[in-house]
C-alpha positions in Angstrom: -10.0 55.8 -37.3 -12.4 55.4 -40.2 -13.0 52.0 -41.7 -10.8 51.1 -44.7 -12.5 51.3 -48.1 -13.6 48.1 -49.8 -10.9 45.9 -51.2 -12.4 46.3 -54.6 -11.9 50.1 -54.4 -8.2 49.6 -53.3 -7.7 47.2 -56.3 -9.3 49.7 -58.8 -7.3 52.6 -57.6 -4.0 51.0 -56.7 -3.2 47.3 -56.8 -4.9 46.3 -60.0 -4.6 49.6 -61.8 -2.1 49.8 -64.7 -0.5 52.3 -67.0 -2.3 52.0 -70.4 -0.8 52.5 -73.9 -3.8 51.5 -76.0 -7.3 52.8 -75.8 -10.9 52.0 -76.8 -12.7 54.7 -78.8 -15.1 55.4 -76.0 -15.6 59.1 -75.5 -15.2 61.0 -72.3 -18.0 63.6 -72.0 -17.4 67.0 -70.6 -19.5 66.2 -67.5 -17.1 63.5 -66.6 -14.1 65.8 -67.2 -15.7 68.3 -64.8 -16.4 65.6 -62.2 -12.7 64.6 -62.5 -11.6 68.1 -61.8 -14.0 68.4 -58.9 -12.3 65.5 -57.2 -8.8 66.8 -57.9 -9.5 70.2 -56.5 -10.3 69.0 -53.0 -6.9 67.2 -52.5 -4.7 69.1 -50.1 -2.0 71.5 -51.1 0.2 73.7 -48.9 -1.7 76.8 -47.8 -4.4 75.6 -50.1 -2.3 77.2 -52.9 -3.8 75.0 -55.6 -1.2 75.8 -58.4 -2.3 72.9 -60.6 -3.6 73.9 -64.0 -5.2 71.3 -66.3 -5.6 71.5 -70.0 -8.0 68.7 -71.2 -6.9 68.0 -74.8 -9.9 66.3 -76.4 -10.6 67.6 -79.9 -8.8 66.4 -83.0 -7.5 69.9 -83.6 -6.1 70.2 -80.1 -4.5 66.8 -80.4 -2.8 67.9 -83.6 -1.6 71.0 -81.8 0.0 68.7 -79.2 1.5 66.2 -81.6 4.7 68.1 -82.6 5.8 68.2 -78.9 5.4 64.4 -78.4 8.2 61.9 -78.6 7.9 59.2 -81.2 7.1 56.6 -78.6 4.2 58.7 -77.2 2.7 59.9 -80.4 0.4 57.1 -81.5 -1.0 56.3 -78.0 -1.7 60.0 -77.3 -3.5 60.6 -80.6 -5.5 57.4 -79.9 -6.5 58.3 -76.4 -9.9 60.0 -76.1 -8.4 62.6 -73.7 -4.9 63.8 -72.8 -4.5 66.1 -69.8 -1.6 68.5 -69.7 -0.8 68.7 -66.0 0.7 72.1 -65.4 1.2 74.6 -62.7 0.9 78.4 -62.5 4.1 80.0 -61.5 2.0 83.0 -60.3 -0.4 80.8 -58.3 0.0 83.2 -55.3 -2.2 85.8 -57.1 -5.2 83.5 -56.1 -4.1 83.2 -52.4 -6.3 86.1 -51.2 -9.3 84.0 -52.4 -7.9 80.5 -51.4 -6.2 81.4 -48.1 -8.0 84.5 -46.9 -7.2 84.4 -43.2 -3.5 85.3 -43.7 -1.4 87.4 -46.1 0.0 84.3 -47.8 0.6 86.0 -51.1 3.6 87.9 -49.5 5.2 84.6 -48.6 5.8 83.9 -52.3 6.1 87.4 -53.9 9.2 88.0 -51.8 10.9 84.8 -53.0 10.7 83.6 -56.6 12.6 80.4 -55.8 10.1 79.5 -53.0 7.2 80.3 -55.4 8.6 78.1 -58.1 9.3 75.2 -55.7 5.9 75.5 -54.2 4.2 75.6 -57.6 6.1 72.6 -58.9 5.7 70.5 -55.8 2.0 71.1 -55.3 1.1 71.0 -59.0 2.8 67.6 -59.2 0.8 66.5 -56.2 -2.4 67.6 -57.9 -1.4 65.7 -61.0 -1.1 62.6 -58.8 -4.6 63.3 -57.5 -5.8 63.5 -61.1 -4.6 59.9 -61.8 -6.2 58.5 -58.6 -9.4 60.5 -59.2 -9.7 59.2 -62.8 -9.3 55.6 -61.5 -11.9 56.2 -58.9 -14.3 57.3 -61.6 -13.7 54.1 -63.5 -11.3 55.5 -66.1 -7.8 54.3 -67.0 -4.7 56.4 -67.2 -1.3 56.6 -68.9 0.9 59.2 -67.3 4.0 60.1 -69.2 6.8 62.5 -69.8 8.5 62.1 -73.2 7.5 65.4 -74.7 8.9 68.9 -75.3 7.7 71.1 -72.4 8.7 74.3 -74.2 6.7 73.4 -77.3 3.7 72.5 -75.2 3.9 75.8 -73.3 4.2 77.8 -76.5 1.3 75.9 -78.1 -1.1 76.0 -75.1 0.1 78.5 -72.5 1.8 81.3 -74.5 1.6 84.7 -72.7 0.8 83.1 -69.4 2.7 82.1 -66.2 1.5 78.5 -66.7 4.2 75.8 -67.3 3.6 72.1 -68.2 4.9 69.3 -66.0 3.7 66.0 -67.4 0.9 64.4 -69.5 -1.8 61.9 -68.6 -3.7 60.0 -71.3 -7.2 59.1 -70.0 -9.9 56.8 -71.2 -11.0 53.2 -71.3 -7.8 51.3 -71.6 -7.1 48.2 -73.8 -5.2 45.6 -71.8 -3.4 44.5 -75.0 -1.1 47.5 -74.7 0.0 47.0 -71.1 3.3 45.4 -70.1 3.8 42.9 -67.3 3.9 44.8 -64.0 7.5 45.7 -63.1 9.0 45.0 -59.7 8.5 47.5 -56.8 10.9 48.1 -53.9 10.1 46.2 -50.7 9.4 48.2 -47.6 12.8 47.6 -46.2 14.4 49.0 -49.4 12.4 52.2 -49.5 11.0 53.0 -46.0 11.9 53.2 -42.4 9.9 53.5 -39.2 11.7 55.7 -36.7 
């Protein structure tokens, strides 16, 4: 067994991390965005299928393109955030399997079953979205994951003519604590878990 990471790392990624609703105006440069993706891509997915697709919405023009799809509660904080990531998945992810899983004919596992392909894309794309949140925190960034938007409008605005479908959004930047709420309760082990 490897040694646990330092308690400060655990605090930064889990126990002291929060969901942010207000942001500083500190920019996130493209190199940091690439470093973020480079961490996300090494997280495990089934058969290395890697269906996650990430649209990093950064420019004012792209933010205005996103705005009509946002709920009223999410509009201001998203426009203020220096970066909003559209976490999506490619429904035709299996087209990349000859590259990503070359030692077996994994593509045929999914082309023969659209339902299995959809379920796999959604599950593993969601998993990669969770990796994105943790990777951002590991890089010293704050996050504000959310739903509260019109997926159809987002897909039309950013993914028209493709097999990519949006799942959820994550605002990323340097958070302002004044916009956080008191931490809500979590379920105790006995309420949510068993050891069998």
